[in-house]
VOKE-262497 format. One record per atom (N, C-alpha, C): residue in three letters; atom name; x, y, z. Coordinates in steps of 0.02 Angstrom, whole numbers, plus 50000, padded with zeros to 5 digits. Example, Ala and Ser with C-alpha at 12.3 -4.5 7.8 and 13.67 -1.06 7.14 Angstrom:
<node><type>ala</type><atom>N</atom><east>50660</east><north>49716</north><up>50390</up></node>
<node><type>ala</type><atom>CA</atom><east>50615</east><north>49775</north><up>50390</up></node>
<node><type>ala</type><atom>C</atom><east>50660</east><north>49835</north><up>50390</up></node>
<node><type>ser</type><atom>N</atom><east>50642</east><north>49888</north><up>50354</up></node>
<node><type>ser</type><atom>CA</atom><east>50684</east><north>49947</north><up>50357</up></node>
<node><type>ser</type><atom>C</atom><east>50645</east><north>50002</north><up>50394</up></node>
***
This chain:
<node><type>met</type><atom>N</atom><east>50976</east><north>50665</north><up>49762</up></node>
<node><type>met</type><atom>CA</atom><east>51010</east><north>50639</north><up>49704</up></node>
<node><type>met</type><atom>C</atom><east>50911</east><north>50617</north><up>49680</up></node>
<node><type>met</type><atom>N</atom><east>50904</east><north>50582</north><up>49726</up></node>
<node><type>met</type><atom>CA</atom><east>50814</east><north>50554</north><up>49691</up></node>
<node><type>met</type><atom>C</atom><east>50763</east><north>50579</north><up>49682</up></node>
<node><type>pro</type><atom>N</atom><east>50764</east><north>50638</north><up>49720</up></node>
<node><type>pro</type><atom>CA</atom><east>50693</east><north>50696</north><up>49719</up></node>
<node><type>pro</type><atom>C</atom><east>50666</east><north>50723</north><up>49650</up></node>
<node><type>pro</type><atom>N</atom><east>50744</east><north>50725</north><up>49610</up></node>
<node><type>pro</type><atom>CA</atom><east>50736</east><north>50747</north><up>49544</up></node>
<node><type>pro</type><atom>C</atom><east>50719</east><north>50674</north><up>49503</up></node>
<node><type>ile</type><atom>N</atom><east>50735</east><north>50629</north><up>49520</up></node>
<node><type>ile</type><atom>CA</atom><east>50712</east><north>50579</north><up>49473</up></node>
<node><type>ile</type><atom>C</atom><east>50647</east><north>50557</north><up>49501</up></node>
<node><type>leu</type><atom>N</atom><east>50617</east><north>50563</north><up>49560</up></node>
<node><type>leu</type><atom>CA</atom><east>50544</east><north>50541</north><up>49561</up></node>
<node><type>leu</type><atom>C</atom><east>50516</east><north>50598</north><up>49533</up></node>
<node><type>ser</type><atom>N</atom><east>50545</east><north>50665</north><up>49546</up></node>
<node><type>ser</type><atom>CA</atom><east>50494</east><north>50704</north><up>49523</up></node>
<node><type>ser</type><atom>C</atom><east>50471</east><north>50706</north><up>49438</up></node>
<node><type>glu</type><atom>N</atom><east>50535</east><north>50679</north><up>49403</up></node>
<node><type>glu</type><atom>CA</atom><east>50531</east><north>50667</north><up>49334</up></node>
<node><type>glu</type><atom>C</atom><east>50479</east><north>50592</north><up>49330</up></node>
<node><type>leu</type><atom>N</atom><east>50484</east><north>50556</north><up>49365</up></node>
<node><type>leu</type><atom>CA</atom><east>50438</east><north>50486</north><up>49347</up></node>
<node><type>leu</type><atom>C</atom><east>50355</east><north>50514</north><up>49378</up></node>
<node><type>lys</type><atom>N</atom><east>50351</east><north>50539</north><up>49434</up></node>
<node><type>lys</type><atom>CA</atom><east>50294</east><north>50575</north><up>49428</up></node>
<node><type>lys</type><atom>C</atom><east>50257</east><north>50619</north><up>49379</up></node>
<node><type>ser</type><atom>N</atom><east>50288</east><north>50659</north><up>49334</up></node>
<node><type>ser</type><atom>CA</atom><east>50265</east><north>50693</north><up>49298</up></node>
<node><type>ser</type><atom>C</atom><east>50248</east><north>50659</north><up>49225</up></node>
<node><type>ala</type><atom>N</atom><east>50299</east><north>50623</north><up>49225</up></node>
<node><type>ala</type><atom>CA</atom><east>50294</east><north>50559</north><up>49172</up></node>
<node><type>ala</type><atom>C</atom><east>50224</east><north>50496</north><up>49186</up></node>
<node><type>leu</type><atom>N</atom><east>50228</east><north>50487</north><up>49236</up></node>
<node><type>leu</type><atom>CA</atom><east>50166</east><north>50418</north><up>49255</up></node>
<node><type>leu</type><atom>C</atom><east>50089</east><north>50476</north><up>49284</up></node>
<node><type>gly</type><atom>N</atom><east>50108</east><north>50521</north><up>49288</up></node>
<node><type>gly</type><atom>CA</atom><east>50054</east><north>50546</north><up>49318</up></node>
<node><type>gly</type><atom>C</atom><east>50002</east><north>50527</north><up>49385</up></node>
<node><type>asp</type><atom>N</atom><east>49939</east><north>50545</north><up>49391</up></node>
<node><type>asp</type><atom>CA</atom><east>49888</east><north>50530</north><up>49454</up></node>
<node><type>asp</type><atom>C</atom><east>49895</east><north>50449</north><up>49468</up></node>
<node><type>gly</type><atom>N</atom><east>49911</east><north>50401</north><up>49431</up></node>
<node><type>gly</type><atom>CA</atom><east>49917</east><north>50327</north><up>49442</up></node>
<node><type>gly</type><atom>C</atom><east>49974</east><north>50320</north><up>49487</up></node>
<node><type>leu</type><atom>N</atom><east>50009</east><north>50341</north><up>49494</up></node>
<node><type>leu</type><atom>CA</atom><east>50074</east><north>50350</north><up>49541</up></node>
<node><type>leu</type><atom>C</atom><east>50081</east><north>50373</north><up>49611</up></node>
<node><type>lys</type><atom>N</atom><east>50095</east><north>50349</north><up>49663</up></node>
<node><type>lys</type><atom>CA</atom><east>50082</east><north>50372</north><up>49729</up></node>
<node><type>lys</type><atom>C</atom><east>50159</east><north>50359</north><up>49756</up></node>
<node><type>ile</type><atom>N</atom><east>50195</east><north>50431</north><up>49771</up></node>
<node><type>ile</type><atom>CA</atom><east>50246</east><north>50424</north><up>49816</up></node>
<node><type>ile</type><atom>C</atom><east>50260</east><north>50448</north><up>49870</up></node>
<node><type>ile</type><atom>N</atom><east>50276</east><north>50407</north><up>49926</up></node>
<node><type>ile</type><atom>CA</atom><east>50282</east><north>50422</north><up>49992</up></node>
<node><type>ile</type><atom>C</atom><east>50355</east><north>50428</north><up>50016</up></node>
<node><type>lys</type><atom>N</atom><east>50376</east><north>50477</north><up>50035</up></node>
<node><type>lys</type><atom>CA</atom><east>50432</east><north>50485</north><up>50059</up></node>
<node><type>lys</type><atom>C</atom><east>50440</east><north>50483</north><up>50124</up></node>
<node><type>ile</type><atom>N</atom><east>50496</east><north>50437</north><up>50181</up></node>
<node><type>ile</type><atom>CA</atom><east>50487</east><north>50453</north><up>50229</up></node>
<node><type>ile</type><atom>C</atom><east>50545</east><north>50459</north><up>50259</up></node>
<node><type>asp</type><atom>N</atom><east>50574</east><north>50510</north><up>50304</up></node>
<node><type>asp</type><atom>CA</atom><east>50607</east><north>50528</north><up>50333</up></node>
<node><type>asp</type><atom>C</atom><east>50644</east><north>50472</north><up>50380</up></node>
<node><type>val</type><atom>N</atom><east>50702</east><north>50429</north><up>50365</up></node>
<node><type>val</type><atom>CA</atom><east>50734</east><north>50390</north><up>50429</up></node>
<node><type>val</type><atom>C</atom><east>50744</east><north>50405</north><up>50481</up></node>
<node><type>asp</type><atom>N</atom><east>50773</east><north>50468</north><up>50474</up></node>
<node><type>asp</type><atom>CA</atom><east>50807</east><north>50494</north><up>50524</up></node>
<node><type>asp</type><atom>C</atom><east>50753</east><north>50528</north><up>50590</up></node>
<node><type>lys</type><atom>N</atom><east>50691</east><north>50546</north><up>50570</up></node>
<node><type>lys</type><atom>CA</atom><east>50633</east><north>50565</north><up>50619</up></node>
<node><type>lys</type><atom>C</atom><east>50600</east><north>50502</north><up>50617</up></node>
<node><type>asn</type><atom>N</atom><east>50602</east><north>50461</north><up>50573</up></node>
<node><type>asn</type><atom>CA</atom><east>50551</east><north>50389</north><up>50587</up></node>
<node><type>asn</type><atom>C</atom><east>50585</east><north>50329</north><up>50595</up></node>
<node><type>pro</type><atom>N</atom><east>50630</east><north>50319</north><up>50643</up></node>
<node><type>pro</type><atom>CA</atom><east>50675</east><north>50266</north><up>50631</up></node>
<node><type>pro</type><atom>C</atom><east>50641</east><north>50194</north><up>50659</up></node>
<node><type>gly</type><atom>N</atom><east>50592</east><north>50202</north><up>50670</up></node>
<node><type>gly</type><atom>CA</atom><east>50564</east><north>50132</north><up>50709</up></node>
<node><type>gly</type><atom>C</atom><east>50522</east><north>50121</north><up>50630</up></node>
<node><type>ile</type><atom>N</atom><east>50495</east><north>50147</north><up>50592</up></node>
<node><type>ile</type><atom>CA</atom><east>50482</east><north>50123</north><up>50529</up></node>
<node><type>ile</type><atom>C</atom><east>50540</east><north>50106</north><up>50498</up></node>
<node><type>ala</type><atom>N</atom><east>50603</east><north>50145</north><up>50487</up></node>
<node><type>ala</type><atom>CA</atom><east>50661</east><north>50114</north><up>50443</up></node>
<node><type>ala</type><atom>C</atom><east>50681</east><north>50060</north><up>50474</up></node>
<node><type>arg</type><atom>N</atom><east>50667</east><north>50021</north><up>50540</up></node>
<node><type>arg</type><atom>CA</atom><east>50689</east><north>49965</north><up>50584</up></node>
<node><type>arg</type><atom>C</atom><east>50630</east><north>49906</north><up>50547</up></node>
<node><type>gln</type><atom>N</atom><east>50568</east><north>49919</north><up>50535</up></node>
<node><type>gln</type><atom>CA</atom><east>50529</east><north>49892</north><up>50533</up></node>
<node><type>gln</type><atom>C</atom><east>50540</east><north>49877</north><up>50437</up></node>
<node><type>leu</type><atom>N</atom><east>50556</east><north>49917</north><up>50404</up></node>
<node><type>leu</type><atom>CA</atom><east>50568</east><north>49909</north><up>50333</up></node>
<node><type>leu</type><atom>C</atom><east>50633</east><north>49892</north><up>50307</up></node>
<node><type>gln</type><atom>N</atom><east>50674</east><north>49844</north><up>50385</up></node>
<node><type>gln</type><atom>CA</atom><east>50744</east><north>49861</north><up>50370</up></node>
<node><type>gln</type><atom>C</atom><east>50790</east><north>49877</north><up>50311</up></node>
<node><type>val</type><atom>N</atom><east>50784</east><north>49966</north><up>50314</up></node>
<node><type>val</type><atom>CA</atom><east>50824</east><north>49998</north><up>50285</up></node>
<node><type>val</type><atom>C</atom><east>50894</east><north>49998</north><up>50315</up></node>
<node><type>gln</type><atom>N</atom><east>50938</east><north>49992</north><up>50274</up></node>
<node><type>gln</type><atom>CA</atom><east>51009</east><north>49989</north><up>50283</up></node>
<node><type>gln</type><atom>C</atom><east>51040</east><north>50052</north><up>50279</up></node>
<node><type>gly</type><atom>N</atom><east>51024</east><north>50078</north><up>50203</up></node>
<node><type>gly</type><atom>CA</atom><east>51056</east><north>50134</north><up>50171</up></node>
<node><type>gly</type><atom>C</atom><east>51012</east><north>50165</north><up>50145</up></node>
<node><type>val</type><atom>N</atom><east>51018</east><north>50243</north><up>50128</up></node>
<node><type>val</type><atom>CA</atom><east>50966</east><north>50271</north><up>50100</up></node>
<node><type>val</type><atom>C</atom><east>51011</east><north>50297</north><up>50034</up></node>
<node><type>pro</type><atom>N</atom><east>50981</east><north>50299</north><up>49973</up></node>
<node><type>pro</type><atom>CA</atom><east>50896</east><north>50310</north><up>49983</up></node>
<node><type>pro</type><atom>C</atom><east>50881</east><north>50228</north><up>49969</up></node>
<node><type>thr</type><atom>N</atom><east>50819</east><north>50217</north><up>49990</up></node>
<node><type>thr</type><atom>CA</atom><east>50806</east><north>50126</north><up>49996</up></node>
<node><type>thr</type><atom>C</atom><east>50731</east><north>50150</north><up>49949</up></node>
<node><type>leu</type><atom>N</atom><east>50724</east><north>50117</north><up>49901</up></node>
<node><type>leu</type><atom>CA</atom><east>50665</east><north>50127</north><up>49854</up></node>
<node><type>leu</type><atom>C</atom><east>50621</east><north>50050</north><up>49872</up></node>
<node><type>ile</type><atom>N</atom><east>50564</east><north>50054</north><up>49873</up></node>
<node><type>ile</type><atom>CA</atom><east>50521</east><north>49982</north><up>49880</up></node>
<node><type>ile</type><atom>C</atom><east>50453</east><north>49988</north><up>49854</up></node>
<node><type>leu</type><atom>N</atom><east>50449</east><north>49939</north><up>49815</up></node>
<node><type>leu</type><atom>CA</atom><east>50366</east><north>49949</north><up>49772</up></node>
<node><type>leu</type><atom>C</atom><east>50350</east><north>49886</north><up>49792</up></node>
<node><type>tyr</type><atom>N</atom><east>50287</east><north>49916</north><up>49837</up></node>
<node><type>tyr</type><atom>CA</atom><east>50220</east><north>49872</north><up>49841</up></node>
<node><type>tyr</type><atom>C</atom><east>50169</east><north>49865</north><up>49796</up></node>
<node><type>gln</type><atom>N</atom><east>50135</east><north>49803</north><up>49803</up></node>
<node><type>gln</type><atom>CA</atom><east>50082</east><north>49780</north><up>49763</up></node>
<node><type>gln</type><atom>C</atom><east>50045</east><north>49740</north><up>49814</up></node>
<node><type>ala</type><atom>N</atom><east>49984</east><north>49773</north><up>49832</up></node>
<node><type>ala</type><atom>CA</atom><east>49909</east><north>49736</north><up>49871</up></node>
<node><type>ala</type><atom>C</atom><east>49969</east><north>49723</north><up>49938</up></node>
<node><type>gly</type><atom>N</atom><east>49989</east><north>49796</north><up>49969</up></node>
<node><type>gly</type><atom>CA</atom><east>50033</east><north>49776</north><up>50040</up></node>
<node><type>gly</type><atom>C</atom><east>50097</east><north>49725</north><up>50020</up></node>
<node><type>gln</type><atom>N</atom><east>50108</east><north>49687</north><up>49968</up></node>
<node><type>gln</type><atom>CA</atom><east>50166</east><north>49660</north><up>49973</up></node>
<node><type>gln</type><atom>C</atom><east>50212</east><north>49684</north><up>49954</up></node>
<node><type>ile</type><atom>N</atom><east>50295</east><north>49694</north><up>49957</up></node>
<node><type>ile</type><atom>CA</atom><east>50335</east><north>49714</north><up>49934</up></node>
<node><type>ile</type><atom>C</atom><east>50368</east><north>49676</north><up>49877</up></node>
<node><type>lys</type><atom>N</atom><east>50374</east><north>49686</north><up>49807</up></node>
<node><type>lys</type><atom>CA</atom><east>50360</east><north>49664</north><up>49763</up></node>
<node><type>lys</type><atom>C</atom><east>50450</east><north>49685</north><up>49704</up></node>
<node><type>trp</type><atom>N</atom><east>50474</east><north>49722</north><up>49755</up></node>
<node><type>trp</type><atom>CA</atom><east>50527</east><north>49747</north><up>49729</up></node>
<node><type>trp</type><atom>C</atom><east>50563</east><north>49791</north><up>49756</up></node>
<node><type>arg</type><atom>N</atom><east>50623</east><north>49784</north><up>49783</up></node>
<node><type>arg</type><atom>CA</atom><east>50672</east><north>49838</north><up>49827</up></node>
<node><type>arg</type><atom>C</atom><east>50744</east><north>49852</north><up>49798</up></node>
<node><type>gln</type><atom>N</atom><east>50759</east><north>49907</north><up>49813</up></node>
<node><type>gln</type><atom>CA</atom><east>50839</east><north>49909</north><up>49805</up></node>
<node><type>gln</type><atom>C</atom><east>50840</east><north>49981</north><up>49825</up></node>
<node><type>ser</type><atom>N</atom><east>50923</east><north>49957</north><up>49858</up></node>
<node><type>ser</type><atom>CA</atom><east>50960</east><north>50018</north><up>49878</up></node>
<node><type>ser</type><atom>C</atom><east>50987</east><north>50040</north><up>49860</up></node>
<node><type>gly</type><atom>N</atom><east>51010</east><north>50114</north><up>49866</up></node>
<node><type>gly</type><atom>CA</atom><east>51050</east><north>50171</north><up>49798</up></node>
<node><type>gly</type><atom>C</atom><east>51004</east><north>50201</north><up>49767</up></node>
<node><type>val</type><atom>N</atom><east>51024</east><north>50235</north><up>49716</up></node>
<node><type>val</type><atom>CA</atom><east>50994</east><north>50305</north><up>49679</up></node>
<node><type>val</type><atom>C</atom><east>50987</east><north>50239</north><up>49598</up></node>
<node><type>val</type><atom>N</atom><east>50917</east><north>50266</north><up>49587</up></node>
<node><type>val</type><atom>CA</atom><east>50908</east><north>50207</north><up>49524</up></node>
<node><type>val</type><atom>C</atom><east>50877</east><north>50282</north><up>49484</up></node>
<node><type>pro</type><atom>N</atom><east>50895</east><north>50272</north><up>49416</up></node>
<node><type>pro</type><atom>CA</atom><east>50885</east><north>50316</north><up>49363</up></node>
<node><type>pro</type><atom>C</atom><east>50804</east><north>50300</north><up>49339</up></node>
<node><type>ala</type><atom>N</atom><east>50779</east><north>50358</north><up>49344</up></node>
<node><type>ala</type><atom>CA</atom><east>50708</east><north>50376</north><up>49314</up></node>
<node><type>ala</type><atom>C</atom><east>50700</east><north>50293</north><up>49250</up></node>
<node><type>his</type><atom>N</atom><east>50733</east><north>50309</north><up>49212</up></node>
<node><type>his</type><atom>CA</atom><east>50703</east><north>50263</north><up>49168</up></node>
<node><type>his</type><atom>C</atom><east>50713</east><north>50188</north><up>49194</up></node>
<node><type>glu</type><atom>N</atom><east>50765</east><north>50169</north><up>49216</up></node>
<node><type>glu</type><atom>CA</atom><east>50737</east><north>50101</north><up>49250</up></node>
<node><type>glu</type><atom>C</atom><east>50676</east><north>50110</north><up>49294</up></node>
<node><type>leu</type><atom>N</atom><east>50660</east><north>50146</north><up>49324</up></node>
<node><type>leu</type><atom>CA</atom><east>50602</east><north>50151</north><up>49381</up></node>
<node><type>leu</type><atom>C</atom><east>50527</east><north>50148</north><up>49338</up></node>
<node><type>lys</type><atom>N</atom><east>50542</east><north>50163</north><up>49264</up></node>
<node><type>lys</type><atom>CA</atom><east>50496</east><north>50180</north><up>49215</up></node>
<node><type>lys</type><atom>C</atom><east>50483</east><north>50107</north><up>49185</up></node>
<node><type>lys</type><atom>N</atom><east>50533</east><north>50083</north><up>49172</up></node>
<node><type>lys</type><atom>CA</atom><east>50533</east><north>50002</north><up>49154</up></node>
<node><type>lys</type><atom>C</atom><east>50486</east><north>49975</north><up>49198</up></node>
<node><type>leu</type><atom>N</atom><east>50501</east><north>49963</north><up>49270</up></node>
<node><type>leu</type><atom>CA</atom><east>50477</east><north>49929</north><up>49320</up></node>
<node><type>leu</type><atom>C</atom><east>50396</east><north>49933</north><up>49311</up></node>
<node><type>trp</type><atom>N</atom><east>50374</east><north>49992</north><up>49292</up></node>
<node><type>trp</type><atom>CA</atom><east>50307</east><north>50040</north><up>49299</up></node>
<node><type>trp</type><atom>C</atom><east>50275</east><north>50003</north><up>49241</up></node>
<node><type>asn</type><atom>N</atom><east>50306</east><north>50012</north><up>49179</up></node>
<node><type>asn</type><atom>CA</atom><east>50281</east><north>49985</north><up>49114</up></node>
<node><type>asn</type><atom>C</atom><east>50255</east><north>49902</north><up>49107</up></node>
<node><type>leu</type><atom>N</atom><east>50321</east><north>49871</north><up>49134</up></node>
<node><type>leu</type><atom>CA</atom><east>50305</east><north>49800</north><up>49144</up></node>
<node><type>leu</type><atom>C</atom><east>50256</east><north>49760</north><up>49182</up></node>
<node><type>lys</type><atom>N</atom><east>50211</east><north>49823</north><up>49211</up></node>
<node><type>lys</type><atom>CA</atom><east>50139</east><north>49823</north><up>49252</up></node>
<node><type>lys</type><atom>C</atom><east>50161</east><north>49789</north><up>49318</up></node>
<node><type>leu</type><atom>N</atom><east>50238</east><north>49784</north><up>49352</up></node>
<node><type>leu</type><atom>CA</atom><east>50233</east><north>49749</north><up>49408</up></node>
<node><type>leu</type><atom>C</atom><east>50194</east><north>49766</north><up>49454</up></node>
<node><type>leu</type><atom>N</atom><east>50161</east><north>49839</north><up>49440</up></node>
<node><type>leu</type><atom>CA</atom><east>50123</east><north>49856</north><up>49513</up></node>
<node><type>leu</type><atom>C</atom><east>50052</east><north>49857</north><up>49497</up></node>
<node><type>lys</type><atom>N</atom><east>50008</east><north>49814</north><up>49493</up></node>
<node><type>lys</type><atom>CA</atom><east>49932</east><north>49839</north><up>49474</up></node>
<node><type>lys</type><atom>C</atom><east>49887</east><north>49889</north><up>49520</up></node>
<node><type>arg</type><atom>N</atom><east>49903</east><north>49897</north><up>49572</up></node>
<node><type>arg</type><atom>CA</atom><east>49872</east><north>49954</north><up>49616</up></node>
<node><type>arg</type><atom>C</atom><east>49902</east><north>50022</north><up>49597</up></node>
<node><type>arg</type><atom>N</atom><east>49977</east><north>50011</north><up>49573</up></node>
<node><type>arg</type><atom>CA</atom><east>50003</east><north>50076</north><up>49557</up></node>
<node><type>arg</type><atom>C</atom><east>50020</east><north>50121</north><up>49618</up></node>
<node><type>glu</type><atom>N</atom><east>50066</east><north>50065</north><up>49667</up></node>
<node><type>glu</type><atom>CA</atom><east>50065</east><north>50102</north><up>49708</up></node>
<node><type>glu</type><atom>C</atom><east>50145</east><north>50104</north><up>49713</up></node>
<node><type>phe</type><atom>N</atom><east>50178</east><north>50156</north><up>49732</up></node>
<node><type>phe</type><atom>CA</atom><east>50265</east><north>50152</north><up>49732</up></node>
<node><type>phe</type><atom>C</atom><east>50276</east><north>50184</north><up>49811</up></node>
<node><type>phe</type><atom>N</atom><east>50314</east><north>50154</north><up>49851</up></node>
<node><type>phe</type><atom>CA</atom><east>50321</east><north>50164</north><up>49903</up></node>
<node><type>phe</type><atom>C</atom><east>50394</east><north>50185</north><up>49904</up></node>
<node><type>asn</type><atom>N</atom><east>50417</east><north>50234</north><up>49912</up></node>
<node><type>asn</type><atom>CA</atom><east>50489</east><north>50251</north><up>49948</up></node>
<node><type>asn</type><atom>C</atom><east>50506</east><north>50283</north><up>50011</up></node>
<node><type>ala</type><atom>N</atom><east>50570</east><north>50259</north><up>50022</up></node>
<node><type>ala</type><atom>CA</atom><east>50583</east><north>50246</north><up>50090</up></node>
<node><type>ala</type><atom>C</atom><east>50646</east><north>50280</north><up>50081</up></node>
<node><type>phe</type><atom>N</atom><east>50666</east><north>50342</north><up>50115</up></node>
<node><type>phe</type><atom>CA</atom><east>50730</east><north>50372</north><up>50115</up></node>
<node><type>phe</type><atom>C</atom><east>50730</east><north>50421</north><up>50145</up></node>
<node><type>gly</type><atom>N</atom><east>50790</east><north>50429</north><up>50161</up></node>
<node><type>gly</type><atom>CA</atom><east>50810</east><north>50500</north><up>50220</up></node>
<node><type>gly</type><atom>C</atom><east>50787</east><north>50584</north><up>50183</up></node>
<node><type>ile</type><atom>N</atom><east>50760</east><north>50599</north><up>50130</up></node>
<node><type>ile</type><atom>CA</atom><east>50761</east><north>50647</north><up>50102</up></node>
<node><type>ile</type><atom>C</atom><east>50687</east><north>50676</north><up>50101</up></node>
<node><type>val</type><atom>N</atom><east>50662</east><north>50732</north><up>50134</up></node>
<node><type>val</type><atom>CA</atom><east>50607</east><north>50741</north><up>50131</up></node>
<node><type>val</type><atom>C</atom><east>50593</east><north>50801</north><up>50086</up></node>
***
């Protein structure tokens, strides 16, 4: 469910957005480190610090709102969930 939303978001926001997908089944250590309890889990980072986190599907328009609020100065979006 998230891949089309993330694709839409990337198309709308361009190269300033970095999306990283992690398969938690293949990378259980990272999932433990990030305390991922369910998939999908979306995590937004700024300067290496978690600024926002949510489990479950998030609509593209909600993610765009976060982006437009300039939550992320460095414009990094980290997406840790079970679909690669």
